[in-house]
C-alpha positions in Angstrom: -281.6 -180.8 -59.1 -284.2 -178.2 -58.2 -284.0 -175.1 -60.5 -281.8 -172.5 -58.9 -282.2 -168.7 -59.1 -280.3 -167.3 -62.1 -277.0 -165.4 -61.7 -276.6 -161.7 -62.3 -273.9 -160.6 -64.6 -271.7 -159.6 -61.6 -272.3 -163.0 -60.0 -271.4 -164.8 -63.2 -268.2 -162.8 -63.5 -267.3 -163.5 -59.8 -267.8 -167.3 -60.0 -266.0 -167.5 -63.3 -263.0 -165.7 -61.8 -262.7 -168.1 -58.9 -263.3 -171.1 -61.2 -260.4 -169.9 -63.3 -258.2 -169.7 -60.2 -259.1 -173.2 -59.2 -258.4 -174.5 -62.7 -255.0 -172.8 -62.7 -254.1 -174.5 -59.4 -255.2 -177.9 -60.7 -252.9 -177.4 -63.7 -250.1 -176.3 -61.5 -250.5 -179.3 -59.2 -250.3 -181.8 -62.1 -254.0 -182.2 -62.8 -255.4 -182.9 -59.3 -256.1 -181.2 -56.0 -257.8 -182.6 -52.9 -261.4 -181.7 -52.3 -260.3 -180.1 -49.1 -258.2 -177.7 -51.0 -261.0 -177.0 -53.5 -263.4 -176.4 -50.6 -260.8 -174.0 -49.0 -260.6 -172.0 -52.2 -264.3 -172.0 -52.8 -265.1 -170.7 -49.3 -262.1 -168.7 -48.3 -260.0 -167.6 -51.3 -259.1 -163.9 -50.6 -261.6 -161.6 -52.2 -263.3 -164.4 -54.1 -264.4 -167.2 -51.7 -267.9 -167.5 -50.4 -267.0 -166.3 -46.9 -264.5 -163.6 -48.0 -267.0 -162.1 -50.6 -269.7 -159.6 -49.8 -272.9 -161.5 -50.7 -275.7 -161.9 -48.2 -275.3 -165.3 -46.6 -277.6 -165.5 -43.6 -281.3 -165.1 -43.1 -284.3 -165.1 -45.5 -282.4 -163.0 -48.1 -279.3 -165.2 -48.0 -278.4 -168.8 -48.7 -279.5 -170.4 -45.4 -281.0 -169.6 -42.0 -279.1 -170.2 -38.7 -280.6 -170.5 -35.2 -279.7 -166.9 -34.1 -281.5 -165.6 -37.2 -284.7 -167.6 -36.3 -285.1 -166.2 -32.8 -283.5 -164.3 -29.9 -284.4 -167.3 -27.8 -281.2 -169.1 -29.1 -279.0 -166.3 -27.9 -280.8 -166.0 -24.6 -280.3 -169.7 -23.8 -276.7 -169.7 -24.9 -276.1 -166.7 -22.7 -277.4 -168.6 -19.7 -274.8 -171.3 -20.3 -272.1 -168.7 -20.7 -273.2 -167.0 -17.5 -272.8 -170.2 -15.6 -269.2 -170.5 -16.8 -268.4 -166.8 -16.2 -269.9 -166.9 -12.7 -267.4 -169.7 -11.9 -264.2 -168.5 -13.7 -264.8 -164.9 -14.9 -263.0 -163.8 -18.0 -264.1 -163.3 -21.6 -266.5 -164.8 -24.1 -264.9 -165.8 -27.5 -267.2 -166.5 -30.5 -265.8 -168.2 -33.5 -267.4 -167.0 -36.8 -270.1 -164.6 -35.6 -272.3 -164.5 -38.7 -274.4 -161.4 -38.8 -273.6 -160.5 -35.2 -277.2 -161.2 -33.9 -276.1 -164.0 -31.6 -273.4 -161.8 -30.1 -275.9 -158.9 -29.6 -278.5 -161.2 -28.0 -276.0 -162.8 -25.7 -274.6 -159.5 -24.5 -278.2 -158.3 -23.8 -279.1 -161.4 -21.8 -275.7 -161.5 -20.0 -276.4 -157.9 -18.9 -279.8 -158.9 -17.7 -278.2 -161.7 -15.7 -275.5 -159.3 -14.4 -272.8 -161.6 -15.7 -271.2 -159.5 -18.5 -267.8 -160.7 -19.6 -264.8 -158.5 -19.4 -264.7 -158.6 -23.3 -266.8 -160.2 -26.0 -264.2 -161.4 -28.5 -265.1 -162.3 -32.1 -262.7 -164.2 -34.3 -264.0 -163.7 -37.9 -262.0 -164.6 -41.0 -264.3 -162.7 -43.3 -263.7 -158.9 -43.6 -267.1 -158.4 -45.1 -268.8 -160.3 -42.3 -266.8 -158.2 -39.7 -268.4 -155.1 -41.2 -271.9 -156.7 -41.1 -271.3 -157.6 -37.5 -270.2 -154.1 -36.6 -273.3 -152.6 -38.2 -275.6 -155.1 -36.4 -274.0 -154.7 -33.0 -273.8 -150.9 -33.1 -277.5 -150.8 -34.1 -278.7 -153.3 -31.5 -276.5 -152.4 -28.5 -276.1 -149.3 -26.3 -272.6 -147.8 -26.6 -271.5 -149.2 -23.2 -272.2 -152.8 -24.4 -270.8 -152.3 -27.9 -267.5 -151.2 -26.4 -267.0 -154.6 -24.9 -266.9 -156.2 -28.4 -263.3 -156.8 -29.7 -262.6 -158.3 -33.1 -259.5 -160.5 -33.3 -257.2 -161.3 -36.2 -256.2 -164.7 -34.7 -256.6 -166.8 -31.6 -255.4 -165.1 -28.4 -252.3 -166.7 -26.7 -254.6 -167.7 -23.8 -258.0 -167.0 -22.4 -260.3 -167.7 -19.4 -264.0 -167.8 -19.9 -266.5 -169.2 -22.4 -265.4 -170.1 -26.0 -268.0 -171.3 -28.5 -268.9 -171.7 -32.2 -272.3 -172.0 -33.8 -272.2 -173.8 -37.2 -268.4 -173.4 -37.5 -267.2 -177.0 -37.7 -269.4 -177.8 -40.7 -267.7 -175.1 -42.7 -264.2 -176.5 -42.3 -262.7 -178.1 -45.4 -263.2 -181.8 -45.6 -261.3 -184.6 -47.4 -263.3 -187.1 -49.4 -262.3 -190.8 -49.2 -263.8 -193.5 -51.5 -263.7 -197.2 -51.2 -262.6 -199.2 -54.2 -262.0 -202.9 -54.8 -258.3 -202.0 -55.0 -258.3 -200.2 -51.7 -259.0 -196.7 -50.4 -258.7 -193.6 -52.7 -258.9 -189.9 -52.0 -261.6 -188.2 -54.2 -260.4 -184.8 -55.4 -260.8 -182.4 -58.3 -259.4 -182.7 -61.8 -260.2 -181.0 -65.0 -261.5 -181.9 -68.4 -261.1 -179.0 -70.7 -262.7 -176.0 -68.9 -264.7 -178.3 -66.6 -264.0 -179.4 -63.1 -264.6 -183.2 -62.5 -264.3 -185.7 -59.7 -261.1 -187.7 -59.8 -260.0 -190.5 -57.4 -256.3 -191.2 -56.7 -254.9 -193.8 -54.3 -255.0 -192.6 -50.7 -251.5 -191.9 -49.4 -251.9 -189.3 -46.7 -251.1 -191.1 -43.4 -253.6 -189.2 -41.1 -256.4 -189.8 -43.6 -255.5 -193.4 -44.0 -255.7 -193.9 -40.2 -259.1 -192.2 -40.0 -260.6 -194.1 -43.0 -259.2 -197.5 -42.0 -261.0 -197.0 -38.6 -264.4 -197.0 -40.2 -263.9 -199.7 -43.0 -265.3 -198.0 -46.1 -266.6 -200.6 -48.5 -266.2 -200.4 -52.3 -268.5 -197.8 -53.8 -268.8 -195.8 -50.5 -267.6 -192.2 -50.3 -267.6 -190.0 -47.2 -265.9 -187.0 -45.6 -263.1 -186.8 -43.0 -262.1 -183.5 -41.4 -258.6 -183.3 -39.9 -259.1 -179.5 -39.8 -261.8 -179.9 -37.1 -259.5 -181.9 -34.9 -256.7 -179.4 -35.5 -259.1 -176.5 -34.5 -260.1 -178.3 -31.3 -256.4 -178.8 -30.5 -255.6 -175.2 -31.1 -258.4 -174.0 -28.9 -257.4 -176.4 -26.2 -254.0 -174.8 -26.1 -255.6 -171.4 -25.7 -258.2 -172.3 -23.0 -256.5 -171.9 -19.6 -259.8 -172.2 -17.6 -263.4 -172.3 -18.7 -265.5 -174.1 -21.3 -265.5 -174.7 -25.0 -268.8 -175.5 -26.8 -269.9 -176.2 -30.4 -273.3 -176.4 -31.9 -273.6 -178.0 -35.3 -275.4 -180.7 -37.3 -274.0 -184.1 -37.4 -273.8 -187.6 -36.0 -271.8 -190.0 -33.8 -269.3 -192.0 -35.9 -271.4 -195.1 -36.1 -274.3 -193.1 -37.6 -272.1 -190.9 -39.8 -270.5 -193.8 -41.6 -273.6 -195.9 -41.7 -274.0 -198.3 -44.7 -277.1 -196.4 -45.9 -275.1 -193.1 -46.1 -272.9 -194.3 -48.9 -272.8 -191.0 -50.7 -271.6 -189.0 -47.7 -273.1 -185.8 -46.3 -271.7 -183.1 -48.6 -274.3 -180.4 -49.3 -274.4 -177.0 -51.0 -276.7 -174.0 -50.2 -277.6 -171.3 -52.6 -280.5 -168.8 -52.0 -282.4 -171.2 -49.7 -281.9 -174.1 -52.1 -279.9 -177.2 -51.1 -278.2 -179.4 -53.7 -275.1 -181.6 -54.0 -273.0 -180.1 -56.8 -270.0 -178.2 -55.2 -268.7 -177.2 -58.7 -271.8 -175.4 -59.7 -271.2 -171.8 -58.4 -267.8 -171.7 -56.7 -267.5 -168.7 -54.5 -271.3 -168.0 -54.5 -272.6 -171.0 -52.6 -271.9 -172.5 -49.2 -270.4 -175.9 -49.1 -270.8 -178.0 -45.9 -270.5 -181.4 -44.5 -272.0 -182.9 -41.3 -269.8 -183.2 -38.2 -268.4 -186.5 -36.9 -269.0 -185.8 -33.2 -267.1 -188.8 -32.1 -264.0 -187.4 -33.7 -264.6 -184.1 -32.0 -265.0 -185.8 -28.6 -261.8 -187.8 -29.2 -259.9 -184.6 -30.2 -261.0 -182.7 -27.1 -260.3 -185.5 -24.6 -257.0 -186.2 -26.4 -255.9 -182.6 -25.7 -256.5 -183.0 -22.0 -259.8 -181.3 -21.7 -262.6 -182.6 -19.5 -265.6 -183.8 -21.5 -268.7 -182.1 -20.3 -271.4 -183.4 -22.5 -273.0 -184.2 -25.8 -276.7 -183.7 -26.4 -279.3 -182.5 -28.9 -280.0 -178.8 -29.5 -283.5 -179.3 -28.2 -282.3 -180.8 -24.9 -279.6 -178.2 -24.5 -282.1 -175.3 -24.9 -284.5 -176.9 -22.5 -281.7 -177.4 -19.9 -280.6 -173.8 -20.3 -284.1 -172.5 -19.7 -285.7 -171.7 -23.0 -289.1 -172.1 -21.4 -288.2 -169.5 -18.8 -287.4 -167.1 -21.7 -290.7 -167.9 -23.4 -292.6 -167.2 -20.1 -291.5 -163.5 -20.3 -294.2 -163.1 -22.9 -297.7 -163.7 -21.8 -299.7 -166.3 -23.9 -302.6 -163.9 -23.6 -300.6 -161.5 -25.8 -301.2 -163.6 -28.9 -299.6 -161.2 -31.4 -296.3 -161.5 -29.5 -296.5 -165.0 -28.1 -297.5 -167.0 -31.2 -294.5 -166.0 -33.3 -292.2 -166.6 -30.4 -293.7 -170.1 -29.8 -293.3 -170.8 -33.6 -289.7 -169.8 -33.4 -289.1 -172.1 -30.4 -290.7 -174.9 -32.3 -288.3 -174.5 -35.2 -285.3 -174.5 -32.8 -286.5 -177.6 -30.9 -288.7 -179.8 -33.1 -287.2 -183.1 -34.2 -288.5 -182.3 -37.7 -286.6 -179.0 -37.7 -283.3 -178.3 -35.9 -284.0 -179.9 -32.6 -282.6 -183.4 -33.2 -280.2 -183.0 -36.2 -278.3 -180.2 -34.4 -276.1 -181.3 -31.5 -274.2 -179.6 -28.8 -270.8 -180.8 -27.5 -268.7 -179.2 -24.7 -265.4 -179.5 -23.0 -263.9 -177.7 -20.1 -260.8 -177.0 -18.0 -261.2 -176.2 -14.3 -265.0 -175.8 -14.3 -267.8 -177.9 -12.8 -270.7 -179.6 -14.6 -272.4 -177.5 -17.2 -276.1 -176.5 -17.1 -276.7 -177.5 -20.8 -276.1 -181.2 -20.1 -277.7 -181.8 -16.7 -280.4 -184.0 -18.5 -280.3 -186.0 -21.7 -276.5 -186.3 -22.0 -275.9 -188.6 -25.0 -272.2 -189.1 -24.6 -272.8 -192.9 -24.4 -273.8 -192.8 -28.1 -270.4 -191.6 -29.2 
């Protein structure tokens, strides 16, 4: 493992406190908890989890960099897709997990430019500390009239019309780990040896997980992730969406690539201060824990809930379809000081070696026509 930055005294105290809470739950549950439960505690335990704590998460000073932090071009192109939907059905925009708020600010600025502002820009954010960051960002970046359109929600609305989306939301949902053994399928969870958390496999008994794992035939020695929580989220959002579109951007694969024989160790990854590694027990509460998205499962969940399937494509193709080159053209190439950094940012968003191919975009709708982001390069046939 690459050497990671050292912890401060406060960080060590915080991670030890969460580790103690996890160990206590393992003991209370008879010596084993599912990895999904561990991931839920590590990310979302009130006051202690990664997303419920106050550390810097996004950008160069945080643990990872997301597309909205790289460039306003991402928000501008997403706003164009939102504008198309709002033009057809009206209503609100709902962002799930708004990060620092930069994506929301950029989208509202571009939607105003396009004269397609939503009635409200709703943000559903589970982290109290991130809500405060978002308020600070949005109040600083937006004029008062635009800022007043932003509304933070405590839970999903009973219903909505408009554009609903999440950028890097699905990868942060707790996943179960399933391992193949000669004796059959097992669920890999967390046990304890003394004061140490360790991997421990138990026979797989959970019916939904059994069904999902049997569908991909895991061989002995193979371990991978399954995310019923993602399917449940899509189902919940489908109940809410009366008319409009639902869109997700995240990194992942179609099922036949996700559970490929060469991916025998799964896709689980941790991020701490711009370092990626694969030990989720290292700094509980201080590091992000993610898994790639099975986009076939997401597509099945959306269609199974009665939504229309609007498309699946790469982030690069989606941005091109939504007019990122038009946004680039607002800056003259002769203005090298302004244009070159913007072109570099666009390269990071679209290059196959950066985010362009690994990140995918998937969308569903109800009562809306074809979506701009998928007019060319729709890869639904790969699912």
